[in-house]
C-alpha positions in Angstrom: 0.2 0.0 0.3 1.3 3.3 -1.1 1.9 6.6 1.8 -1.3 8.1 -0.1 -3.2 4.9 -0.4 -3.0 4.6 3.4 -3.9 8.4 4.4 -6.7 7.7 2.2 -8.3 4.4 4.3 -6.8 6.9 7.2 -9.1 9.7 6.7 -12.2 7.4 5.7 -12.1 6.0 8.9 -12.0 9.2 10.9 -14.7 10.3 8.7 -16.7 7.3 9.4 -16.2 7.4 13.0 -17.5 11.1 13.1 -20.1 9.9 11.2 -20.8 7.3 13.7 -20.9 9.3 16.8 -23.1 12.0 14.9 -25.8 8.9 14.4 -25.6 7.9 17.8 -26.1 11.5 19.2 -28.9 12.1 16.9 -30.9 8.7 18.4 -29.8 9.5 22.5 -28.2 12.7 22.9 -28.5 11.9 26.5 -25.8 9.0 26.6 -23.7 12.3 26.2 -23.5 14.5 29.1 -20.6 16.7 28.7 -18.2 17.2 25.8 -15.6 14.9 27.5 -18.3 12.2 26.9 -18.0 13.1 23.1 -14.5 13.1 23.2 -14.4 9.5 24.8 -16.7 7.9 22.3 -14.7 9.3 19.4 -11.3 8.5 20.6 -12.1 5.0 21.1 -14.5 4.5 18.3 -11.0 5.9 16.1 -8.6 3.4 18.3 -11.3 0.4 16.5 -9.6 1.1 13.4 -6.8 -1.3 12.6 -4.2 1.4 11.0 -5.2 4.1 14.1 -4.9 1.4 16.9 -1.4 0.4 15.7 1.6 1.3 17.3 4.0 3.6 15.2 8.2 3.5 15.9 9.5 6.6 16.4 12.9 7.8 15.0 15.9 7.0 16.9 14.5 3.7 17.9 13.0 5.7 21.4 9.5 4.2 21.5 6.4 3.6 19.5 2.5 5.5 20.0 -0.7 5.6 18.6 -1.6 8.0 16.4 -4.5 9.2 17.9 -4.0 11.5 21.3 -6.6 14.4 23.2 -5.2 17.7 24.0 -2.6 17.9 21.5 -0.9 21.3 21.5 -0.9 23.8 18.5 2.6 24.7 16.7 2.0 28.1 17.2 1.1 30.4 19.9 -2.2 33.0 19.7 -4.5 35.5 21.3 -7.6 34.0 22.3 -9.7 36.6 21.1 -11.3 37.6 17.8 -9.9 38.0 15.0 -7.1 34.7 16.0 -3.8 35.8 14.7 -0.2 34.3 15.3 1.6 35.8 18.0 4.4 35.6 20.3 5.0 36.0 24.1 2.9 36.4 26.4 0.6 34.6 24.4 0.1 31.1 24.3 -0.5 28.2 22.3 -3.6 26.2 22.5 -4.6 22.5 22.3 -7.2 20.8 19.7 -9.7 18.2 21.7 -8.2 15.5 19.4 -6.2 14.8 16.7 -4.8 11.9 14.4 -1.0 12.2 14.0 0.3 11.5 10.4 1.9 8.4 10.5 5.0 9.4 8.1 5.5 12.4 10.7 5.7 9.9 13.7 7.9 7.8 12.2 10.3 10.1 10.8 10.7 12.0 14.0 12.1 11.5 17.6 9.3 11.3 20.8 10.8 15.1 21.3 9.4 16.0 18.2 6.1 13.9 17.9 4.9 15.0 21.5 5.0 18.6 20.8 5.4 19.0 24.4 8.9 21.4 24.4 7.7 24.2 22.6 11.0 25.7 22.2 12.1 22.8 19.7 8.9 23.3 17.3 7.5 26.6 17.4 6.5 28.0 14.2 8.7 25.3 12.5 7.4 23.1 9.5 8.4 20.2 8.2 7.7 18.5 4.4 4.7 16.7 5.7 1.9 18.0 8.0 1.9 16.2 11.2 -1.6 16.3 12.0 -3.5 14.3 9.6 -6.9 15.5 11.6 -7.3 17.9 13.7 -11.1 17.8 15.9 -13.0 20.5 18.0 -16.1 19.3 19.4 -18.6 21.9 21.4 -21.7 20.5 23.0 -24.6 22.5 23.5 -26.6 21.7 26.7 -28.3 25.6 26.9 -29.3 28.3 24.6 -25.8 29.5 23.2 -24.8 32.9 25.0 -22.8 35.5 22.8 -19.7 34.1 24.9 -20.7 30.9 23.7 -20.6 32.0 20.2 -17.2 33.5 20.3 -15.6 30.4 21.4 -17.3 28.4 18.5 -15.7 31.4 15.7 -12.1 31.2 17.9 -12.2 27.4 17.5 -13.2 28.2 13.7 -10.1 30.8 13.5 -7.4 28.5 14.9 -8.1 25.8 12.7 -7.8 27.8 9.5 -4.7 29.0 11.2 -3.5 25.9 11.8 -3.4 25.2 8.0 0.8 24.9 7.8 0.2 21.6 10.1 -3.1 19.8 9.7 -4.4 18.3 6.8 -7.9 18.3 7.6 -9.9 20.1 10.5 -13.2 19.7 11.6 -15.8 21.8 14.1 -18.1 19.1 15.8 -21.2 20.9 17.3 -23.5 18.8 18.9 -27.0 20.9 20.4 -29.0 18.5 22.9 -30.3 21.8 23.9 -33.3 22.8 21.4 -33.4 24.4 18.0 -30.8 26.7 17.7 -32.5 30.6 17.5 -32.4 32.1 13.5 -30.1 34.6 14.1 -27.7 32.2 15.9 -27.9 29.6 12.9 -27.4 32.3 10.5 -23.9 33.2 13.0 -22.9 29.9 12.3 -23.4 29.6 8.8 -21.5 32.6 8.4 -18.8 31.1 10.5 -18.5 28.4 8.2 -18.6 30.3 4.9 -15.7 32.9 6.1 -13.3 29.3 6.9 -14.3 27.1 4.1 -11.5 25.1 4.6 -13.0 23.8 7.8 -15.5 20.9 8.0 -18.3 21.7 9.8 -20.7 19.2 11.2 -23.5 20.4 13.1 -25.7 17.6 15.0 -29.5 17.9 16.8 -31.3 15.2 18.1 -33.2 13.2 15.6 -37.1 13.9 16.9 -36.2 17.7 15.7 -36.4 18.8 12.2 -32.8 18.6 10.3 -31.1 21.9 9.3 -28.4 22.3 7.0 -25.5 24.7 7.6 -22.9 25.7 5.5 
């Protein structure tokens, strides 16, 4: 299997797991009390894919790891406000809810690079391959979204957009267990999706509601 074919299979598996999580939420929204429940379900679903469950050796014969990780740091600093822009200290970097690492990146570099824990070793650097195959952010709405929650979603959109040098595909998953999204907020989410076209938005409501498309 070529590298391209392997990546295609991995991406197909990621998209299938996301679709299955959406189906489960539509049918049984109260299975998920918190965003952590959604993260955990998706994490375990991804690790059921053989290519993702496999442990990949890192460079310099210094250990192996799986490709799926939670709270993986960004490779850049940014101020957590709109518009999101890369910047230097005292700004900090963020963390993606969940990532699937590029297996070529994992097998080419040592843990000091792959784990992305020591920022001074990776800050602002790029590599011949993008380190992250998929970066995923998750939001769960359990009450009417405040202006702050809507702003947080837009920040997530823009952080994912700014991540392009390091991320092959980016996903924002919004699960609404509260009620039908008010018309003006539905329009806001649609605008965000339009302005960040490289980000895949999935908006999910329980199946007893009439589905509405965003994007």
